[in-house]
N, C-alpha and C positions, 0 to 999 in steps of 0.2 A: 457587467460585460455580457454580450449576447453571442452565443455560438450556435449557428444553424437553427435559429428559432428558440433556443433554450437559454434562459437567463442563468448566468453563473456568478455566484457571489464570491468575492474575495476581499481580503483586507491586506493592506500593505503599509510598510513603514520604511523610509529611506529611499534611496535612489535605485540605480540598476547595477552598480558595480559590485562584483563579488556577492551577488544576492543569494539568499537561501529561500527555497520554495518548500513549503510544508504540505504534505499530502496525508490526510487522515485515513483511518481504517473504515471498513464497511460498517454501516449502522451508526457511525459517529458523525462529527462535523468538524469544521476548523477549530471550534471551541475546545475540542479534546486536546489540541496541541498548543493551547494558550500559554502553558508553562514554558514552552520553547520560544514561542513568538514574543512574549513579553520580555524574556531575558535578552534576546538578541536585539530587540528594539531599544531596550534600555541602555545597551552599550553602543548604540549608534550604527548597528549593522543593518543593511537592507534585507528585509525579511517579508515574505508574502505567504499568506495562508488561504487556501482555496477550498470551498465547499464543492465536493463532487456533485454533479447532477443526480437528484434523487435524495439528497441529504442536506441538512442545515437549511440555509436560506436560498439555495439554488432550486430551479425548476426540476421536475421529473424529466428524465430523458425518454426518447421513444423506446417502446418495448423491444425493438430490434437491436438495441445496443449490446455490445460485448466489451471486453477489456480493451481491445484496440481502438474502439470508439472513444473510450475514456482517455486513452493516451493521446489520441488526436486532439481532443478537447483541451487537455492540459498543455499540449505543445502549442496550440493556438493561443491560449491565455499567456503563456510565456512570451510568445512573439509580440502579442498586443501590448504587453507591459514593457516591452523593450529590454527584456532581460537576456543578455547574451551569455549562453552557456552557464547557467547558475548551478549551485549545489542543490540537488533535489533530495529531500528527506522524506522517505516513505515508510509509513507504519502499516503492516499487515496488507490490506487491500491496496493502500497507497504504495506499498512496495512493489506490487505487480506493475503498476503504472511506471514507477521509477525504473524498473528493470527494462521495460520497453524503450523508454526514453534514453536510458543509458546505452542500450544496444544501437539506437539511432544516432548516437553522438550528439544528443540534444542537451547534454549536461556536462559541466566541467568535472563534477564529482558527484558521487552517490553516497547516501547514508541509508542503509536498509536496516530497519528495526523490526524484528520479529515478522519479517516479510512473508507474504503468501506468494503463490504462483508456481510452486514446484509440485511435481507429481508425487503424491504421498505413497509411502510403503505401508500397506495395511497388514495388521495381524491376521492370523487365520480366523480368529473370532469375528473380526470386522468383515472379512471377506464373506464368511458364511452368512452374516446378518444382511449384507448387501444382496447376496444371491437369494435369500429368502424373501426380502422385500421386492426384488424384481419379479420373482415368481408369483408372489401375491398380487402385484400390480397387473401382471398379464392376465390373471384370473379376475381382475376387477375387485380385489379384496385388500388393496393396500390400506394400512391404517391411516386415518386422517391426521394423526399427530406425528407422522413420520417426518424426519428431516430435522435440521438444526433450528435453534431458537432464532437465529438470524433469518432463516428462510420463513419461519412461521409468522414473523412480525411484518412481512412485506405485503404490499398490495399485489393483486394478480399480475399486473404488468411488470412490476419490479421483480417478482419471482422468476419471470422468464429471463430477465437480465441477469439475475443472480445465478441461475443454472448455467447460463452461457459463460459467465465469468469463471465460475469454479471448475468448469470442465475444460477450460483452456489452460494448458500447462506451458510454461515458459522456459523449461530446462534448456531447450536448444539455443536460446538467446544468450545464455551466460557466457560462452566463449567469445561472443561478439562485443562484450563490454570491455572496453580498453581504458576507461577512465578510473582514477583512484576511487576505491569503494571501501567505506567503513561499514562493518557489519556489527550491530549491537543487539545482543540477544539475552533473554532471560533463561536461566538454566531450568526454571520450573514451568516453562511455556508448554501448555498442553495442546494449544490450537495449532501452532506451527512449531513442532518439537525441535530440540537442538540439533538433531541429525540434518535438518534442513539448513541450519546455519553453517554447519560444516560443509554441506554440499555447495552452498553459495561460495564459501571461502575457497574451496578446491577448484571450482569451475571458473571463477572470475580471477584473472591472472594477477591484477594489481589490487589485491584486497587484504584487509586485516580484520581479525575477529576479536571482539570483546564479549566474553561470556560472563554474565552477571549473576552472582549468588543471590538467592532470596528474591528473585524477580520472575514474573510470569510473562504473559503475552503482551502486557503493557510495560515492558521493561523501561522504556524512556520515562514513564510517569513514576514507576516504582523507585527509580534512581535518577530523578530529574537533575540533580546537581552534577552527578557523574556524567550523565548524557550531555548536558549543555557544555560542560568543560571539554569533553572529548570532541564534540562537534566544533567548538571554538578553535581548538588547536588544529584539528583536521582541515579547517577551512581558512586558516590564516594565509 
């Protein structure tokens, strides 16, 4: 599939009725969600998994892209595939896109798994570290190894996209989500901590929260059987 000059890879099984669309996290690809894809394909459900531009087998996006460009791309893909109001399953970065599409009423249901997109609450230690980094950067002395591992692994163009994405907070969209939403979260998640799950649950009116013991940021993979069973019941 081609979107505005960018090749977008997807794989799909089944038709278009009651379809499930899988959106992976940053730095991963559709392969990261094969445990979900293979399960639903095996029971005859329509399921589609997409590589975001910049990852997997998809082309790199223009360096001017932000999170809303990714949402536009996925909405285009859904329309091209003829999927009318599917269930969108988003993990981490994929959850950001799912939130936007849910607020646009482009989905019948949402599944948010350890989703990103909310403005974080920083500890005093973190705030002081950020202040020191910004002060050093103004003096031209910012350390070369500053930033997350996700950031460090990127090309210069994708670093610009990453910065734009993580600095766009989606809290204001949550009250606009009126579709049923399942929130599945690892209690040990350090990347998107459990307080974010509770905020999603509070701000999305028709939502339910499953907090999973012994699971981290990849709660769907840590407890794959539980996740698949929950999504199957939720999407019947």
